[in-house]
N, C-alpha and C positions, 0 to 999 in steps of 0.2 A: 276206713278201715273196714245160733239161732236161737221135735221134742225128743223123742227118743233118738239117740245117736247110734248109728250102726257102725261098729268098729271097723276101721280100715286095716287093723293088724291085730296082733295079740296084745291083751292087757289093756289097761286104761290109756296108754300112750297112743295106740291105734285109735281108740274111741274119741279121745279129745282132738286128734288131728283130723278126724272125719267131721267133727263138729263144724268146722269152717265151711264145709260144703253141704251140710245137712239142712233140712227145713225145720222151721220153728212151727209148732202147732199149739193152738189155744182154742178150746171149745170148737173144734172142728175146722179152724182156719189155720193157714200156714203162711210163713214168710220165707221165701227163697233168698239165700244170700248171693245170688248171682248179681252181676253188674246192673244197677238200676238206671244207667244212662239211657235217655230216649232222645234221639237215636244215639247209636254208639258215638261217643265223643272223645276228643283228645283229652287225655288225663292230665290232671295237675299232680305234681309230686308233693306230698306233705313235707314242708320244710319251715324253718323258722322265719326265713326271709320271705316277703310277699311283694307283689308289684307296687309301683308308685300309685298313690291314690289320685283320684280326679281332682284337679285344682279347685279350691274352695270348700272341699270336704273335710270336716274336722275329725280325722281318723283317731287322733289321740283322745278326743272327748268320748267318742264311741267305745274305744277300748278301755277307758277308765271307769266305766259303770257296767252294771248288769245288763244283759241283753234278753229281756223277755220275748216270747213269741210275737207279741204285738209290735215290738220295736225293730223288727228286721229291716224296715224301710230306711233306717238311719245308716245302713251300710252303703258303701259306694257301689253304684250300679255296675255290675259285671266284673267286679274285682273279687277274686276267690278268697275264701278263708282257708286256714290250714289246720294241722293238728300236730301236737308235739309227739315225740317218740319216747318221752320220759318214763314210760312203764317199764322199759327194758332195764332201768336202773333201780326199780323198786325192789325191796327185799322179797326174795323168793320167786321173782319173775325172770324170765329170759326170753329174748326174741327168737322166733322160729321162722319168721318171714319179714323182710324189710322192704317196703315200697315195691312190691312185685304187682304189677298191673294196678298200682294205686292202692294197694292193701298191705298192711303190716299185721302180723300176728304175734302174740305173746303167750307163753305157757308158764303156768305157776307150778310149784312143786307139788301142790295138792291136787293137780289135774285140771284146774280151771284153764280155759282157753279164751283169749280175747282176740277178736278180729276187728280192725279198725280201717275204715275206708273213707277217703275224701274224693269227691267227684266235682268236676266243673261242667259248665255248659248244661245246666239242668233247667233252663228256662221253659222247656216244653212241658214240665210237670207243674209249673207255678199256677196256683189257684188263689188269687186274693192275697191274704197275708200269709205269714210263715206257718201258722197252725193249719190252715186249709191246704197249703202246699205240701206240708209234711204228711197230712192224712192222704193226699194224692200219691205221695211217694209209697206209702205203705200199701195202698190200694193197687198201685201198679205192680208191686211185688207179689201181691196176692189179692185178687178182687173179692175174696170172701171176708176179708178183714173189714169190720165195722168201726166207725169212729169211737163208739163206746168202749172198744177194747183198749184204747190208747189212753194212757195217763201221763200227766205232766211230770217231768223230772228235770234234773239239771246236771250239767257238766261244768268244769271250770272253764272260765273265759279269760284267756291270756296266761302267760307263763312267767311274768315278772316275779321274782322271789322277794322283792323288797317292798311290795304293796299288799294290802289285804286282799284275799282271794275274792274274785268276782265270779258270778255264775251266769251261764247261758242256758236258757230253757230248751228242752228237747221233748219229744214224745217217746214214751216207752211202751213196748208190748211185752208182757210177761205172762208166762203160762203157769197153770197149776202143774206141780211136779207129779208125773205118773209114777206108779209103783215100779221101782227098779230103773227109772229113767233119770235123765239129767235136768238140772234146774237151769233155765235159760232166760235171758232177757235181751231185747234188742232196743237200743237207744238211737234215735235218728232226728235229724232236722234238715229241712230243705230251706235254705236261705234265698227266698225268691228274688230279692233285689240283687244280691251278690251273684246269683246264678250257680250256687255251690250247694252241695249236700254233704253231711257227715253221717256215718252209719257205723255203729259199734255194737257188736254182738258179744255177749258174755255167756259162756257155757260152763257149768260146774257140776261136780258129782252130787251135790245136795244143796238144800236151801241155805244152810249156815255158810258153806264155803262161797256160794254166790253172793251173799250179803257182804262178806269180806272183800271179794273181788270188785264188787260195785264201788266200795269205799276206796280201793286202790285206783280204780279207773278215774273216779271223781278227783283224786289228788294228783295223779301223775300223768294223766292223759288229757291235758287241757286243749280246748279248741282255740286256735290262734286267730285273733282278729287281724285284718289288714292294717298296715302301718305306713306312716309317711316315709 
């Protein structure tokens, strides 16, 4: 599916819609939300259904437990992950873009904007395990980003409503909110074995609304593991 947002039109509506194309700044570094594929690759569409898993791979077992950054190797090689579009049904949210060039955007009544992107064919950025590969993804987006800027966070892993929620670890880049600016965080992970990446940016009018939006994303926008 970024610091100060330059309005694209009048009022907060123009400002939040500009957030999806703006840069994130933190201590002098920035993250551009342009397409991170290297080179430009065929896109995968975020959907609930995913391709058949390699024979012998226990996809159900992988999907049934948390997926920390160190466990990315348990995914099937080259089989992409996905992402739910459930945020469109969360209270106060509405979709403003659905699977356009692999990206979906959601706008909340309080002015928060979420942009979620899933990309496949990301092997060119893989560096060892998923933590190193995700650092490489951020550094590709902006070479001034240092690993120390990134903190471990989680998203929901799987969308099955009848099982306890599971978590997938991601790395987060969060800025200090400048006076009069927007509060923004970027959550991302490059699944090096699967060759996929997930990228979620959340931009809100202030820190309080950002905290609430992050909770909504964690509940309603799960990352979807491949299934048999």
